[in-house]
N, C-alpha and C positions, 0 to 999 in steps of 0.2 A: 133301058131303065128312065123313067121320067123324073126330072130334077124340078122339083118345085120352086117358083121363082121367090126370092125374098121379099116380104111384104114390108113396104117402106112406111105405109100409113097405117093409123092404128086399126086393126081389125074392126069390123062393124059390130060385132055382139058384146065389145068392149066399150063401157061408158067412160068417157074422157075425164067426168067429174068424180068419178070414183076410183081413179088409178092412185095408187100410192105414189107418194111424193117422192120416196126415199126405198130403194131397195138394196138390200144386203143379200151377199150370196158368199156360202161355204161351197169352194170349189173341190170337192173331194171325188176320188175316184182315177184320178190320173194314171197311177201306178197300176191300178187293176185293169184299166182299158188298154196299156201298153202291153201288160202280160196276157191279154185275151189275144191281142194281134201277134204275139210272139215277138214283140219288141222291147228294147231296154226301156226301164221305167222312164228315163229323161226324155224320151220320144213323147210319152204321155203328156210331160210338164210343156214342150214344145207345141203340142197342139192344143193344149189346153189356154194358152196365151193367144191363139188365134180365135176361139171361142169366147174369150172375155171381150177380145176388141170388138166382134161383132155384138155381144149383149151390150157393149157401151153404146154402139151406134143406135141399137135397136130402142135403148131407153131414151135415147137422143130424138129418134123419129117417131116414137109414140108420145113424148111428152112427159116422160118421167124425169124429175128434176135432179135426182140424187143416185149414185150408186157407189156401194162399197164392197170391195172385194176383199176377202181372208185371203192372202198370198203367202204368208210364212208366218206360223205361230213361234211363240217362245220355246214349245215343245219340239219344233221340227229341227232343232240343231241334233236331237238325237237320232236323226237318219244317217245312212252310211254319208262318210265323208264325201265320196265322189258326187253323189246325189246333191249334197248342200253346196259344194263348190259350183256345180252346174247350176243351180237355181240362181246363186249370186250373179253369177257372168251373165245368165239369161235375162235378170233383171235389168242389170246396167244396160245390156246390149239392146232391148227392147226400148227401154228409156231414150237411148242416144237416137235410135232409129226412128221412133216414133213421135218425138217431140213436136216436129214441124209440122206433123199433120195434127196433132192434138191443138197446136195454135190456131191452125186453119180451120179447125172444127169447132173452135170456141169452146174446148175443153178446160175446165179447171182443175187441175191435180193435186192432191195432197196426201201425204204420206203420215201413218200414225203408227206408233209403236216405240220400242227402245231402239231410234235409230243409230244411236252412237256405237252398238255393238256389230253394225253392219261393216264390212270392208270398206276402206276409205273413199277408194275411188267409186263405189256404189252410193255414199254418203255424198259425194260431190254433184253426181248427176241427179240425186233425188233433189239436192238444194237446186241445182240449177232448173230443173223442170217447175218446181213450185214456184221458184221467182219469175220464170219467163210466162207464166199461166197464170198467174195470181190475178190479173186483171180480166181474165175471161169471163164471160157472164152466162155461158151456155151451162150445161150439165156439168155438175160436181162430181168428180172421181176421187174417191177415198181408197187408198192402198193400205191395207193393214199387214206391216211387215215387221217381224219380229216383235209382234202382238200377242198379249195375254191380257184376258180380261182382269185377273186375278191381281196381276203386275200393274195394271193401270190403275186399279181401285187404290191400292197400296202406295203406289206413285204420288196420287193426290193425297191421300192421308197423311203422307211425310210433309208433303210441301205445304198443306194447312197447318199441321202441328207446329212447323217450323215458325209460320206467321204468328201463332197464338205465343210459342215461345219468346219472340222477339218484341211481343207486346203491340204487333200491328193488328191482330185479331182477337176479339173475345170469343170464346167457346159458344155462347148465347148467339152470336151472330151467324153461326155457321150454320147454313140453309142448302136446298137444293141448288140455287142458282149458284153460290159461291164453291159449292162441291164439283159442279159441271164445269165451271171454269178452269178446274185444275186438272181435268180429264185430257187426255192425248185428243180427244174429238171436240175441246172447246170451239164452239161457234158452229158445229154440224149437227143438223136436226136429226133426232132419233129415227132409226129406221122403222118403215111402217110394215114392211113385208122382208121376211128372211126367208130365202130358198136356200136349201141343203141337197146337193145330188148324191147319188149312189145309195139313197135307201137309210143311211144311218140316223137314229133317232137320238141326237144329241147335239148340243150347241157347241163344244169342244172349246170354252173358255173364250168365247168370242163376243164381245159387246155385251157383258153381263149387265151392266147398268142400264146401257141404252135399250135393251131387249126387254125391258119391262112390260109392254104391252105391244110388242110385235106380232104381226100374225107369222105363224110358221107352216111353210109349205116344202114337204118333203117328196123328192121324185127319184125313182129307183134307176134313173138314167145317170151314168157317169160322167162326169165333168167334161171330158173332151166328145161326148155324143149331144150335150145339151145345146139346143137351138132356139130359134125364134118360135117354132111350134111349142115346144116344152115352156117356152117363156110366156106363150099365149095362154097355156093351160093353168098356169100358175096365177096368171093375172086374173084369170076368169075364175079360179076359185077364191082368189081373195075377193073379189068383188061379189062373191055369195055370202060373205061371213058380215055378221054384225058386230062391230067394234063398241063396246060399251065402256072400256077403261075401268072396269071396276062398278060401275053403276047399273042401274035396272033398265 
């Protein structure tokens, strides 16, 4: 079997000026991939981490400024306890193992979501990784963990309502900019392109406010099978679209 080499440079058929600045991914299909291989679901998640690492490097190699990954939703707590515990341990282990490499590769990592509900040891690793990579000016890597779009909007509304109640803000002063400053993603640009694997046609409570004008690309590929060839297809499809943002 011939193994295709990893393409480090931007493929010639893609235009650098038309690349999305910010790509978001819903990494769906880890469990189904593992089942197809006759493996436990947790092995799909382990494989999925390697795929995400390569996608992050691909974005950096090809000149994409930001990548956001939907790692764990507020609804994922309803999965089997063994799987949830494995994921929490996996997140922590990966952060501890990969931090020095992220520093060397100039990655700035940020976590968004209700992080206080996570295990304390994982919170510590998250805080450390964000603090140590804060000054990095390469690719911005955002990980949505215990994240839900509806939860985020409610969180922002409560925070703004509290300011109004305290007399710090008048209702008529509330605008798009003020609202966005209270989102988990404050300071992060909206995604230009959302990629969802496994063929599911929904956004699953992910970045509901931020996805207002994102282009959406669905692939039948399960997340552990997603690679640079698949990413190339997604970017090529994106570059064929005309983004009008509601205008003519």
